[in-house]
C-alpha positions, -999 to +999 in steps of 0.1 A: +277+217-002+296+196+017+322+213+038+353+197+054+352+200+090+375+228+107+409+219+121+408+241+150+384+241+175+373+226+205+362+191+196+325+179+201+310+148+206+277+141+188+255+114+182+245+103+144+223+081+133+236+055+102+222+029+082+225+001+101+202-029+101+176-032+130+189-063+143+226-056+141+247-045+171+249-012+156+212-004+162+218+027+185+232+061+172+268+065+170+292+088+187+315+105+163+338+138+169+331+176+154+352+200+156+324+225+157+288+220+171+267+202+151+225+206+154+203+178+158+188+171+124+218+180+102+230+157+075+265+144+077+289+120+061+308+098+086+328+066+087+314+033+091+337+003+089+358+008+056+327+031+040+316+065+042+281+071+045+254+094+050+241+101+085+219+125+107+232+143+135+207+130+167+190+139+197+205+128+231+239+131+251+267+107+236+279+081+264+311+077+277+336+065+249+352+034+252+373+039+220+383+072+202+355+084+180+358+091+147+358+124+129+329+134+111+339+136+075+316+165+062+286+186+070+258+187+042+257+228+042+230+251+022+198+232+037+179+233+069+183+206+099+152+179+097+126+192+122+123+181+157+089+168+150+103+147+116+129+134+144+103+124+168+083+103+141+110+084+129+122+075+167+081+065+173+082+045+142+116+024+145+106+017+184+072+005+175+082-016+146+110-027+165+136-013+137+169+006+145+162+044+142+193+047+114+174+024+092+138+041+092+155+076+090+180+067+061+152+047+045+131+076+046+153+102+027+159+101-013+185+077-022+204+102-040+215+119-012+235+092-003+255+093-039+263+128-047+294+144-042+294+183-029+295+199-065+263+177-077+247+184-042+252+219-047+232+220-085+202+197-071+200+219-040+196+252-065+172+233-088+152+217-058+142+250-042+132+272-069+099+279-066+078+287-097+045+303-098+023+293-071-015+301-078-048+291-058-074+284-082-112+304-095-131+283-070-137+244-074-171+229-084-199+236-064-203+214-036-234+195-028-250+195+005-232+164+018-198+176+006-205+212+021-215+196+051-188+175+053-160+202+045-177+224+076-175+195+099-139+193+087-131+228+095-148+235+128-138+203+145-105+187+155-110+151+145-093+127+134-120+125+107-134+092+092-147+105+056-175+074+052-186+086+018-196+057-010-179+055-043-186+085-064-198+105-034-172+132-044-145+128-017-116+141-035-134+174-040-139+177+000-099+170+001-094+194-027-115+222-010-102+215+028-065+220+014-075+250-006-088+266+027-057+256+045-037+273+020-054+304+016-056+309+053-019+304+061+006+314+035+033+283+048+010+259+058+016+224+040-008+195+033-002+156+029-021+139+008-019+102+004-032+074-020-025+037-019-014+029-051+011+045-077-012+044-110-035+066-087-009+091-083-006+110-118-045+114-120-048+129-085-018+148-090-030+165-122-063+176-106-041+188-078-016+206-099-047+222-117-059+238-089-032+250-071-002+252-097+022+224-106+048+242-085+028+236-055+027+201-054+052+175-051+047+140-059+064+112-037+063+075-050+087+047-061+077+052-094+099+080-094+134+082-103+160+091-079+165+127-093+128+133-092+123+119-057+151+144-047+136+173-061+103+168-048+117+162-014+137+191-015+108+213-025+086+198+003+117+206+027+123+240+020+087+251+017+086+260-018+060+233-026+031+229-001+017+194-008+030+165-010+007+139-030+019+103-027+020+067-017+031+052+016+066+066+014+053+101+019+041+097+056+080+105+061+083+133+039+101+164+055+072+190+058+080+216+085+046+235+082+025+205+079-010+211+094-033+186+073-031+153+064-054+133+042-054+095+036-075+083+008-086+049+007-073+043+043-083+008+046-059-004+015-033-028+026-009-012+002-006+012+030+013-014+053+050-017+040+057-056+035+096-053+038+125-038+056+106-014+085+071-030+083+055+000+090+022+012+086+017+045+068-020+052+077-011+047+113+018+066+112+003+094+095-028+095+124+001+096+150+024+123+130-010+147+128-016+146+163+020+148+173+024+180+149-013+195+156-024+188+123-058+177+111-063+140+098-089+131+077-093+093+067-113+088+037-132+054+025-163+037+012-151+006+031-134+019+062-111-007+078-124-029+108-100-005+132-110+030+121-148+019+119-146+007+155-127+040+165-154+059+152-180+035+169-162+043+204-160+083+195-120+083+191-126+095+154-150+117+142-174+100+115-181+122+089-209+107+062-214+112+026-241+084+018-250+097-017-234+099-053-227+132-068-249+145-096-279+121-084-261+088-095-271+055-078-254+029-070-256-001-090-280-027-083-259-059-073-270-095-088-258-126-070-253-153-097-258-189-081-232-206-101-248-241-088-277-236-114-253-230-145-240-252-169-210-273-158-176-256-164-194-225-172-170-193-168-197-169-175-234-173-167-259-175-197-275-139-180-242-124-173-233-127-213-268-118-222-265-084-200-228-077-215-243-084-254-268-058-244-242-030-230-221-032-258-257-029-282-263+003-267-228+017-265-221+013-227-188-005-211-186-034-189-159-042-163-148-076-158-129-085-123-102-113-118-078-110-091-056-133-111-029-122-138-013-145-163-034-167-188-037-200-161-023-199-127-006-235-139+001-258-165-003-296-160+002-330-177-032-353-175-009-382-181+016-381-154+004-351-131+033-330-137+025-292-130+045-260-135+057-261-101+085-231-097+120-249-087+129-220-065+095-215-045+065-235-028+043-224-057+035-229-095+046-208-123+019-188-138+014-194-175+015-165-197+001-173-233+012-139-249+050-150-248+047-185-242+062-180-208+059-198-174+065-171-148+068-174-110+049-145-093+071-148-064+109-150-071+106-138-111+121-175-123+107-173-162+112-204-186+098-209-224+068-232-223+082-265-227+071-288-260+064-316-241+057-326-206+094-327-188+081-358-166+069-380-195+071-366-226+036-362-233+025-333-258-006-329-246-001-306-216-029-277-213-036-248-189-056-253-153-078-224-143-080-191-157-060-157-154-072-123-170-054-129-202-076-163-208-104-147-198-100-120-222-097-143-244-126-166-238-148-134-236-135-125-273-151-158-281-180-156-262-193-121-275-181-127-310-216-119-324-221-088-302-223-056-323-219-022-309-244+009-325-224+016-351-219-021-363-187-030-347-174-059-334-168-060-293-139-043-285-120-062-259-093-048-234-067-062-206-058-041-179-034-056-155+004-057-144+013-075-177-002-049-198+010-016-181+042-027-172+057-003-202+063+034-196+030+051-204+011+020-210-012+029-183-020+061-189-027+051-226-052+023-218-073+046-195-075+074-222-089+047-245-114+036-218-129+072-212-128+077-251-152+049-255-127+027-275-129-001-255-163-020-249-153-047-221-122-043-198-109-071-184-088-065-151-074-069-119-078-050-088-057-024-104-090-013-121-112-013-091-099+017-071-106+052-078-107+055-118-139+076-126-152+056-158-181+075-168-195+050-194-194+015-173-229+002-167-220-034-155-194-049-138-188-084-131-169-103-105-162-139-120-141-158-092-150-141-058-154-175-035-116-181-027-115-155-001-146-168+019-130-196+035-094-184+038-073-194+069-068-155+071-092-136+092-089-110+072-098-123+038-135-116+044-131-076+048-106-074+020-132-093-004-161-071+008-138-038+005-127-049-032-163-060-044-177-027-032-149-008-048-156-030-079-190-019-079-182+017-075-167+018-109-206+014-124-233+041-129-211+067-123-229+089-151-262+097-135-281+095-168-270+057-170-268+050-132-307+036-133-294+007-155-262+003-137-253-034-121-226-054-104-229-092-112-213-114-088-210-153-095-204-172-067-208-210-057-218-196-022-249-172-029-263-175+006-231-163+024-240-134+046-210-113+029-230-112-003-262-103+017-245-070+028-227-064-006-264-064-023-277-037+001-244-019-002-245-021+038-209-017+050-223-011+084-240-040+088-208-062+074-188-042+098-209-050+124-210-089+120-173-092+115-164-069+147-187-095+168-166-122+154-133-104+160-141-095+194-155-130+204-118-144+191-101-118+210-087-106+174-076-074+159-091-045+165-096-060+199-063-077+204-030-069+191-004-093+171+031-097+159+046-121+137+081-131+142+094-141+109+126-162+101+142-171+068+167-202+065+186-227+043+160-252+057+131-251+070+139-270+099+160-241+107+142-214+103+116-231+125+142-245+152+151-209+157+117-200+164+110-224+185+140-214+207+128-179+204+095-192+219+116-208+245+136-178+256+102-159+260+088-179+282+114-173+306+111-138+304+090-117+329+075-097+303+057-128+284+030-126+313-003-122+293+015-127+259+005-157+239+029-174+217+018-200+191+035-228+175+061-220+145+045-231+110+055-222+077+044-193+058+017-195+033+041-198+004+071-212+024+098-214-001+107-183-022+140-179-042+152-215-026+148-197+010+126-215+036+104-190+055+085-196+088+068-175+112+056-173+153+024-155+160+023-135+192-007-120+207-018-098+236-046-080+246-027-051+255-007-033+230+016-016+258+024-053+271+029-065+233+054-034+229+070-042+262+077-081+258+088-073+219+115-051+231+128-072+254+126-101+236+144-086+205+175-087+228+176-120+233+169-129+196+203-114+184+221-142+208+199-171+195+201-169+159+221-199+144+242-194+113+220-214+092+192-182+097+198-156+070+174-134+082+145-130+107+125-095+115+096-088+137+063-077+119+042-058+142+002-052+131+009-077+104-021-076+077-011-113+065-009-142+088 
């Protein structure tokens, strides 16, 4: 529990980090007074302004006080201090991503730690460290020669390892057996296994729990309640749980005996935090493993270009698994030229025929469209009114199921008007297609198809709208696995990690938008997404010979589709890396964004222009390129105007040195009209 500080003893001066914003003047650890020496890493409650907040005793010597320090209010008892290695991770993350140490440290701790009184804390602590029966399973399944060789490679060498395995090659079983070998060797060792998406965590958790026992595995992700997160965090901190399984937040889990880190689907952009401290969990996982002497395995069928280049240069050890488990074959890729199809056709005649054939054979099809809702915009053909969001520079999406117009940026929602708000015309219609409209259209096009038992086609949709209710995702997945769905329409959430055994056809119906995006990373993301989608087909060896991936495009000769057709990631990566090197873009150069939000676009861009002017006067700006301020791709969200300024350098160290010095100037430059500003290091979206 918290104990009050004793009244007698020689006062000690200690440093404490508290949850201060990155760009406040209180970014550094603060000095407090304690009646007893307190070890670094202890949790304490301290006064901050008119509040009492949770803080962490930090390393270092307090400077000379200019005012009398306030006393520590209470100390959190019954728990070991946070390890020095954890504190180094937090310090590195704060410095590299240009945030305050306190902001990163306190955000990494369970939210409920900030709220509990002493009696509640004592109860939670008792429950959190209670260890159940731990076990390590009968062995796992027999490994394929490729899996066995990969495991031996990981066991015998130092790494970091890039496990380059095609979809369905059995990377998860390699992770499981690597963890199993570690836990068998060392009775205290802990492992961290990270996945990019919350919806992938439960099914992976069940596999790990089945192999190692429920109490051995502790999950950490934002879908958990605060009490659940605290219980998992305590189990890991005390060593009662030996496997941390979670999303990007799990990189900051307190793991005092960490010896193995696994980052599954390491290429996934979800590992990059987009609010607050904009850290890359993958990059921090690599840094943490190296710092703590742990092995790190990065797994992917389509590695990030950063990781691929590191393996080309020998910085990472590449471990290849090019074959599917059980003699399953990768699907044949068919590129459909939509220029040759009937005008306004959503599905080619050939693709519809292929889906008819699958339904007749009792096989499943997956139709992928990365846009939810019924249509991206509702429009009037008389006065050109469109369903713009009044708060954002974006359109509200038409959701037919509840007759709503919903902004996917700020959440503003209204009922669909009976007539055009601009001219009164009752003939307003949807433009474009989302998954909801695609599901409806497919039901019409496939109405005459019949399954083996004569049943009509069963079409389902899986996206953020249909899986919002608790348990819906698991229910829909169970229907797919039970064969109760013939055609599944979904967004990218259905393309990652799911082992659908009866899917023999995957179709991507609108893949062209990313080909000509201003974002230089768009082709990399598209190729990865299409390869992942293709990986859902042909996972059953008995059906793999007939499995296909259909891609409808208006640009069938684009080089990306040529590489996709051959499942040739190395060729695609080589082409992209050549372009990046010529342009000096990551991974050959380094970038940061200064983002600003203001009441007006003029204020936001004015602040950025002043920041660029200040940078020009700095010695640290040598070798740094600053571009002109521009609005962000979606420049207004919730009535806040947003702008950004791109910073580039050929040297990571030079960029870091510049940003640290520049940030001091930015505190002074910010006008009242600018609400917030932040530096985004290694941004994924420009």
